[in-house]
Each structure stands twice: as structure tokens, then as C-alpha cells.
N, C-alpha and C positions, 0 to 999 in steps of 0.2 A: 504494500500500500504506500501511497505517497508519490506524487509526481516529482520527477527530478528534471532539471534543466541542464543540458550539456552543450558544448560547442564542438562542431565538426572541425577537425584540423585539416591542414592542406592535403593530407593523404587520404581523406575520407574516413578518418577514425574518430572515435570518441571513447571516453573513459566510462567504464561501468563502476558503479559504487561497490564498495566492499560487500554491502548487504546483498546486492544483486549477484555479484560473483559467487558468493557463498551459496545462495539459493539455487542458482542456475547451473553452476559448474563451468567448465572451460570450453567444451565442444558444443556449439550452438548452430542453429539454422535460422537464417533471415529470409523472409519472403514477403510478398505482397499481402495486404490485409483484405478482408472482404469490404472494408470501408475505404472510400476514396480519401487520399491524403495520409494514409497510415501504412507502415510496415509492421511486421510482427517478428519477434525474436522468440524462438522456441528452444527447449532442450532437444537433443537428438531423439530421445524417447517420445516426447510430446509430438514432434513432427512426424515420427513414424506412425503414431496414432492418427494424425491428421491425414496422412497419405492413405492409410488403411481405410479410413472412413470414406474419403473421396473415391478410392478405387472400388468401393462396394456399391457405388451408385450406378445407375443404368448408363453404360458407356455409349449407347446409341443416341442419347440425348445431347443435342448441341450444347446446352448449358453446362453439362457435366464435362464435356471435352474442353470448353473454354475455361472452366474452373481448374481443370488439371493443368492447362497451359500456364495460367496466371499464378496459381499457388504452388504447384509442384515443379512445373517447368522452369520457373524463374527463381526457385529457391537456391540459396547459397550456403554451403558449409562454411562456418567461420569459427575461429578459435580466439579466446581471450589471450592476448600476448602477455609477456612477463611484466609489463607495465600496467596491465589491467585494461587495455584498449581492445576494441573490436574494429575491424576494417570492413566496410561495406562498399561494394562496387558502385561506381558512378551511375550505372544503369538503374540500380534500385533507388539511389538517392534521387535520380531524375524522376522516378515514379511519384515522389512526394514533393518535388520541387525544391529539394535541398542541395546546397552547395557548400564547399569549404568556407568556414567562417560563420555559417548560420548557427543559430541556437536551435536545439531540438528538445522536445519533451519526451521523457521516458515514462511510460504509464504502466506499472505492473498491473496485470489483469489475469487472475485465475491461473497463475503459474507461468504465463507468457508475459512478454513485455511489448507493448505497443509503442511505436515511435512515430511522431509527426513533427513538423517544424513548429517552433514556438509561435510564429506568425499564424499558422493554420489554427492552432489550438486557441490562441487569443481571439480569433475571429469566428470560431465555430459556434453555432447556436447550441448552447448547453442548457437551454431552458427546458427542464424536465416536464413542465406542465404542458408543453406543446407536443409531447410524444403520444401519438394516438394509441389508445388501448393500454397505456402503462398501468393504470389502476387495476384493470382486470388481470394483467400479467403478474402484478405484485400480490394481488389477493389481499389476504389479511396479515401481511408481514409486519405491519405497524410502521412502515416507512412513511 
């Protein structure tokens, strides 16, 4: 929990906090998110589960093939270096409009970490009251 703000260095790297390094380990996978403007960082095991789930869908559906290309086909294996940095390709940074020197937000979410530019996050509509059907989704959780 807790958003972190980092800066992308000239080589497309950023530092992971000690907390995230300890919870996620060294060998990770970065890929596109289902949400525009975001990337996702998974542990290897989590990503294997994502692949398994996507591969269980009906491969004759165009949407499934597109999902495979965007999530599995563009995924990158990355390792946390000795300094605690992750290097992401410019291709994936381009997907979210990020470049060296930009600030990014790291948002831990259910074991994975979502990444977006700080500018995207600052301008995203986060008004929960505008999410259609949220109350019925949450039910009687007390939120």
C-alpha cells in the first residue's frame, strides 16, 4: 500500500523501494496494463498465472488474441540490479508516454505494482462517486 513517486533516469531505470524489493523479489515481469496509461510489474509466478488465465480463454476470439499480443507478447523479463533499479524498455515507456527525467507513480495493487506517469495520475479522474455500479460491486463492505 502507498503510492511512491520515482524519477526515470537517462537509461530508462528507476529505483524500487526496499519494501517493494523485499515483497516482490529480484526477477520480475513488466507488461502493459488493461488500463490505458499504466504498466504492470508482476513477480514471475504472478505473471505465469496471468498467462495461464489468458491462455485458457477461447483462442478463436479476436479479443483474446489481441489481449495475448498486448499483455503476453509485449511482456519483458526484468531483474532488480544491485543498486535496486529496474530497467524498462523505451517501447513500454512509450506505451504510457514516459521518458527519461519524468516522474512516475508506483501503485502497489494486490501483489503487483502499477506504474503510470505522475502527470497521468495527477490528471486522472479519481472521483469514486462517478464509477457506475460501484455501490453494488462493494455491497455491504462498509466503505
